[in-house]
C-alpha positions in Angstrom: 27.7 10.4 -11.7 26.3 11.9 -14.9 25.2 15.4 -13.8 22.7 15.7 -16.6 20.4 13.0 -15.3 21.4 12.6 -11.7 22.1 8.9 -11.8 24.6 7.3 -9.5 27.0 4.6 -10.7 27.2 1.3 -8.8 30.4 -0.7 -8.3 31.9 -2.1 -11.5 30.6 0.9 -13.4 27.0 -0.4 -13.8 24.4 2.3 -14.1 22.2 2.5 -11.0 19.0 4.2 -9.9 18.5 7.9 -9.2 19.5 8.8 -5.6 16.8 10.8 -3.9 19.3 12.8 -2.0 21.3 13.8 -5.1 18.1 14.3 -7.1 16.6 16.5 -4.3 19.7 18.7 -4.1 19.9 19.2 -7.8 16.2 20.1 -8.1 16.5 22.8 -5.4 19.6 24.2 -7.1 18.7 23.9 -10.7 14.9 24.5 -10.8 11.8 23.3 -9.0 9.7 22.1 -11.9 11.3 19.4 -13.9 13.4 17.4 -11.4 10.9 17.0 -8.6 8.3 16.1 -11.0 10.4 13.1 -12.1 11.2 12.2 -8.5 7.7 12.2 -7.2 6.2 10.6 -10.3 8.6 7.7 -9.8 7.9 7.1 -6.1 5.0 6.8 -3.7 2.8 9.7 -2.4 3.0 9.8 1.4 0.6 12.7 1.7 -1.7 14.1 -1.1 -0.5 17.6 -0.4 3.1 17.0 -1.2 3.7 14.0 -3.3 2.6 12.4 -6.6 1.1 8.9 -6.6 3.3 6.2 -8.1 1.6 5.7 -11.4 2.8 9.0 -13.0 1.3 12.5 -13.0 -2.5 12.3 -12.9 -3.8 15.6 -14.3 -2.6 19.2 -14.1 -3.7 19.6 -10.5 -1.6 16.7 -9.2 1.3 17.7 -11.4 1.4 21.2 -9.9 1.5 19.6 -6.4 4.1 17.1 -7.4 6.5 19.8 -8.8 6.3 22.1 -5.8 9.2 22.1 -3.3 8.2 21.9 0.4 9.0 25.0 2.4 11.9 24.9 4.8 10.9 23.8 8.2 7.6 22.4 7.1 7.2 19.2 9.1 4.7 17.5 6.8 7.0 18.2 3.9 10.0 16.8 5.7 8.0 13.6 6.6 6.9 13.3 3.0 10.5 13.4 1.9 11.6 10.9 4.5 8.9 8.4 3.4 10.0 9.0 -0.2 13.6 8.1 0.8 12.5 4.9 2.4 10.5 3.9 -0.6 13.6 4.5 -2.7 15.4 2.0 -0.5 12.8 -0.6 -1.5 13.5 0.2 -5.2 17.1 -0.7 -4.7 16.6 -3.9 -2.8 16.0 -6.3 -5.7 16.8 -4.1 -8.7 20.3 -3.4 -7.5 21.5 -5.7 -4.7 25.0 -4.4 -5.2 24.0 -1.5 -2.9 24.5 -4.0 0.0 27.1 -6.3 -1.6 30.1 -5.8 -3.8 30.2 -9.3 -5.4 28.4 -9.8 -8.6 27.7 -13.5 -7.8 26.0 -12.5 -4.5 23.8 -10.0 -6.3 22.8 -12.7 -8.9 22.0 -15.2 -6.2 19.7 -12.9 -4.3 17.6 -12.5 -7.5 16.3 -16.1 -7.1 16.1 -16.3 -3.3 13.6 -13.5 -2.8 10.6 -12.3 -4.8 11.1 -9.4 -7.1 9.6 -6.0 -6.1 7.0 -4.6 -8.4 4.8 -1.5 -8.1 4.3 0.3 -4.8 1.0 1.9 -3.8 0.1 4.3 -1.0 -2.9 2.8 0.9 -4.9 3.6 4.0 -6.4 6.7 5.6 -3.1 8.7 5.8 -2.2 8.1 2.1 -5.8 8.8 1.0 -5.9 12.1 3.0 -8.4 11.5 5.7 -6.5 10.2 8.7 -8.6 10.9 11.8 -5.7 11.5 14.0 -2.9 14.0 13.8 -0.8 11.9 16.2 0.5 8.4 15.8 0.1 8.5 12.0 1.1 5.4 10.1 2.1 5.7 6.5 1.1 2.4 4.8 2.6 1.2 1.5 1.7 -2.0 -0.4 4.6 -3.4 -2.4 3.7 -6.0 -5.0 5.8 -9.2 -5.1 6.6 -10.8 -8.5 8.1 -14.3 -8.9 11.9 -14.2 -9.5 13.5 -15.8 -12.5 12.7 -19.5 -12.8 9.6 -19.4 -10.5 5.8 -18.8 -10.9 3.1 -17.8 -8.4 -0.1 -19.8 -8.5 -2.8 -18.6 -6.1 -5.1 -21.3 -4.6 -8.2 -20.9 -2.5 -7.7 -22.0 1.1 -11.3 -23.2 1.2 -12.6 -24.0 -2.3 -16.2 -23.0 -2.6 -15.8 -20.2 0.0 -18.0 -17.1 -0.5 -16.7 -14.5 -0.8 -13.2 -15.6 -1.9 -11.1 -14.0 0.8 -8.2 -16.4 1.8 -5.6 -17.8 -0.5 -2.4 -19.7 -0.5 0.3 -18.9 -3.1 1.9 -22.0 -4.5 5.5 -21.5 -5.8 6.3 -23.5 -8.8 9.6 -23.9 -10.5 9.6 -23.1 -14.2 12.0 -24.5 -16.9 14.4 -21.8 -18.1 16.6 -24.0 -20.4 15.8 -21.9 -23.4 16.7 -18.7 -21.6 19.8 -20.3 -20.3 21.0 -21.0 -23.8 20.6 -17.3 -24.6 22.0 -15.8 -21.4 24.6 -18.5 -20.6 25.0 -18.1 -16.8 21.4 -18.7 -15.6 20.9 -22.3 -14.6 17.5 -24.0 -14.7 16.3 -25.0 -11.3 14.5 -28.0 -12.8 17.2 -29.5 -15.0 20.4 -28.9 -13.0 21.4 -30.7 -9.8 21.1 -28.9 -6.5 24.8 -28.7 -5.8 25.5 -27.0 -9.1 22.6 -24.6 -8.4 23.9 -23.7 -5.0 27.4 -23.1 -6.3 26.2 -20.9 -9.2 22.9 -19.4 -8.2 22.3 -20.0 -4.5 19.0 -21.3 -3.1 15.7 -21.1 -4.8 12.7 -19.3 -3.4 11.3 -22.6 -2.2 14.3 -22.9 0.1 14.2 -19.4 1.6 10.8 -17.9 2.1 8.4 -20.8 1.6 6.8 -23.4 3.8 6.5 -26.5 1.7 5.5 -25.3 -1.7 3.7 -22.2 -0.5 5.0 -18.6 0.0 5.2 -17.9 3.7 4.1 -14.5 4.8 6.2 -14.4 8.0 9.4 -15.7 6.4 9.0 -13.2 3.5 8.4 -10.3 5.9 11.4 -11.3 8.0 13.7 -11.5 5.0 12.3 -8.1 3.8 13.2 -6.6 7.2 16.7 -7.9 6.8 17.1 -6.5 3.3 15.9 -3.0 4.3 18.2 -2.9 7.3 21.2 -3.9 5.3 20.4 -1.4 2.6 19.6 1.5 4.9 23.0 1.7 6.7 24.9 2.6 3.5 22.6 5.5 2.6 23.6 9.1 3.6 20.2 9.7 5.1 21.0 7.0 7.8 23.2 9.7 9.5 20.1 12.0 10.0 17.3 9.5 10.3 17.5 6.6 12.7 15.7 3.5 11.4 14.2 1.1 13.9 12.5 -2.2 13.0 9.3 -2.6 14.9 7.9 -6.0 15.8 5.3 -7.2 13.3 4.8 -10.8 12.0 2.9 -10.3 8.8 4.2 -6.9 7.5 7.3 -4.8 7.8 7.0 -1.8 10.2 9.6 0.8 10.7 10.1 3.9 12.8 12.2 6.7 11.4 13.3 9.2 14.0 15.2 12.5 13.8 15.5 14.7 16.9 11.9 15.0 18.0 10.4 13.8 14.8 9.1 10.2 14.5 7.5 8.6 11.5 5.9 5.1 11.4 5.8 3.3 8.1 4.2 0.0 7.5 5.1 -2.0 4.3 2.4 -4.5 3.3 3.4 -7.2 0.8 1.0 -8.5 -1.9 0.7 -10.5 -5.0 -1.5 -9.0 -7.7 -4.5 -11.0 -8.9 -4.0 -11.0 -12.7 -4.0 -7.4 -14.0 -6.5 -6.2 -11.5 -6.4 -3.7 -8.6 -7.0 -6.5 -6.1 -4.0 -8.0 -4.3 -3.4 -11.1 -2.1 -1.8 -9.3 0.8 0.2 -10.1 3.9 -2.5 -8.5 6.1 -4.0 -10.8 8.7 -7.6 -12.2 8.1 -10.4 -11.5 10.5 -10.0 -15.0 12.1 -8.4 -15.2 15.5 -5.5 -17.1 13.9 -4.1 -16.7 10.4 -1.7 -19.4 9.1 1.6 -18.1 7.9 0.9 -19.4 4.4 -2.5 -17.6 4.1 -2.7 -14.4 2.0 -5.9 -12.4 2.3 -7.7 -10.7 -0.6 -7.3 -6.9 -0.2 -9.1 -4.1 -2.0 -6.8 -1.4 -0.5 -5.2 -0.5 -3.9 -8.6 -0.3 -5.6 -9.8 1.9 -2.7 -6.8 4.2 -3.0 -7.4 4.4 -6.8 -11.0 5.3 -6.1 -10.0 8.3 -4.0 -7.3 9.2 -6.5 -9.9 9.4 -9.2 -12.1 11.6 -7.0 -9.1 13.9 -6.3 -8.6 14.4 -10.0 -12.2 15.2 -10.6 -13.2 17.1 -7.5 -13.7 20.8 -7.9 -11.8 23.2 -5.6 -13.4 23.4 -2.2 -14.5 19.8 -2.1 -15.0 18.6 1.5 -15.5 14.9 1.0 -12.3 13.9 2.7 -13.0 16.3 5.6 -16.4 14.7 6.0 -14.9 11.3 6.2 -12.2 12.5 8.6 -14.6 14.1 11.0 -17.0 11.1 11.1 -14.0 8.8 11.7 -13.1 10.8 14.8 -16.4 10.1 16.5 -15.9 6.3 16.2 -13.3 6.3 19.0 -14.5 4.0 21.8 -17.3 2.4 19.7 -17.5 -1.0 18.0 -17.7 0.6 14.6 -14.7 0.2 12.3 -13.2 2.9 10.2 -13.6 0.5 7.3 -17.4 0.3 7.7 -17.6 4.1 7.8 -15.3 4.4 4.8 -17.6 2.0 2.9 -20.7 4.2 3.7 -18.9 7.3 2.4 -17.7 5.5 -0.8 -21.2 4.4 -1.6 -22.4 8.0 -1.2 -19.5 9.4 -3.2 -20.4 7.0 -6.0 -24.0 8.2 -6.2 -23.8 11.9 -5.2 -22.5 14.4 -7.8 -19.1 15.7 -6.7 -20.5 19.3 -6.8 -22.6 18.3 -3.9 -19.6 17.7 -1.7 -18.5 21.4 -1.8 -17.9 23.0 1.6 -21.2 24.9 1.3 -23.0 21.5 1.5 -20.8 20.2 4.3 -23.6 19.8 6.9 -25.9 18.2 4.4 -23.3 15.6 3.5 -22.6 14.8 7.1 -26.3 14.3 7.6 -26.4 12.0 4.6 -23.6 9.9 6.0 -25.3 9.5 9.4 -28.6 8.7 7.9 -27.1 6.1 5.5 -25.3 4.5 8.5 -28.5 4.5 10.6 -30.4 2.8 7.7 -27.8 0.1 7.4 -27.9 -0.6 11.1 -31.7 -0.8 11.0 -31.6 -3.2 8.0 -28.6 -5.0 9.5 -26.9 -4.8 6.1 -24.0 -2.8 4.7 -22.8 -4.1 1.3 -19.1 -4.2 0.6 -18.3 -1.5 -2.0 -16.6 -3.8 -4.5 -18.2 -7.2 -4.3 -20.9 -7.4 -6.9 -21.2 -3.6 -7.3 -22.2 -2.9 -10.9 -21.5 0.9 -10.5 -17.7 0.6 -10.0 -15.8 3.2 -12.0 -14.4 1.7 -15.1 -10.9 2.8 -14.3 -10.8 0.3 -11.4 -10.1 -3.2 -12.6 -11.6 -6.1 -10.6 -11.1 -9.9 -11.1 -14.1 -11.5 -12.9 -14.9 -13.6 -9.8 -15.3 -10.5 -7.7 -17.4 -8.8 -10.3 -19.8 -11.7 -10.4 -19.8 -12.2 -6.6 -23.0 -11.7 -4.6 -22.9 -8.5 -2.5 -21.0 -9.2 0.8 -22.7 -7.9 4.0 -20.2 -6.2 6.3 -22.9 -6.1 9.0 -23.7 -9.9 8.9 -22.7 -10.2 12.5 -25.6 -7.8 13.4 -28.1 -9.9 11.5 -26.9 -13.0 13.5 -26.8 -11.3 16.9 -29.8 -9.1 18.1 -27.8 -8.0 21.1 -25.0 -6.8 18.9 -27.4 -4.8 16.8 -29.0 -3.2 19.9 -25.6 -2.2 21.2 -24.7 -0.7 17.8 -27.8 1.4 17.8 -27.0 2.8 21.2 -23.5 3.6 20.1 -24.8 5.3 17.0 -26.9 7.6 19.2 -23.8 8.5 21.2 -21.9 9.1 17.9 -24.7 11.6 16.8 -24.4 13.5 20.1 -20.6 13.5 19.8 -20.8 14.9 16.3 -23.2 17.6 17.3 -20.8 18.7 20.1 -17.9 18.7 17.8 -19.6 20.9 15.2 -20.8 23.3 18.0 -17.3 23.6 19.3 -15.9 24.3 15.9 -18.3 27.1 15.5 
């Protein structure tokens, strides 16, 4: 290992990726600023308090947080580090298959039998900093999939003409690589070489491993991903302290990391980016009772995380917008309201109310705004999706043209179609108001 940069060396002397364990030890010994900044800026942020989001330092405030070592015995800090380690495992899976196999041919074959891993994004309430529960916390990460060498991903609507465009299939198409083969020499073209020669030299193509017909299969991809993580984890030093258990889940990869009395649940969602936008076709199930294994649903989770990131960079000290969202989410328990509907309400208000108005001194006023906005939406039986057809989206968030032009999508459409459902929702809203009043009284 080169001690100056903390990079391990893989078998056969090839340079590998920075080991988080080595990097962590070096940073604590040699200085807290520079090393941890590099580590956290390269990996995903499990909690806003401790880690830096993947895209690199976002402003001086985040950089200070990213370069601060967690205190000894701090459970949140330990969890953050554990999640960081698991994300590092993801980084090794495709970039360096030699971690789990010594043979160069095996490593080369794996590059065409599984999608490449692209960027990783922290998504969901825990990563955004407003998880309503202190128990049973799930850290969610979306990992983008990119087509391996010799393949292309072509998204197709499941139901052409569907509005909004929510459900897609991803057709996998082989691409001629003869020109590259002439330059590289050992990469055979899947189209112009016979199957026997391909199997002998490159192994199976993506179409033969994680596809059903010509389409990328969510369940097969998730299953293969589980296998890769399990194989990679056992050779890491951290496997001696953290026990990794694979949890059952058909369309994503869910893991439990346990150490003594500590348990962390991590869910890895898989997704294919739509162009250069912040919208992904994800492995998350659709709202239908049954989602075919070749269906990938349009997800705004990364765009939402980016929205809250932007607010975190701009919000003044003492901003309570996340606390408002967290407190309101807690009163939803036992009701028919989803956290996503409430989050949408708060995002609309955050986009129209100056950030200075979300200071702790205005805490009660903003809570009242949230409840009034929700009540109005219930009365009108309409709550517009935050991104579909919204002309006030911050310019930093990139949306596909079709989504920008789309008509606003009503999240409360079911209330407009069912008067009994609306009446029930209004009764539950009254109960939620009472619950919020009691919570605030108890806090005081």
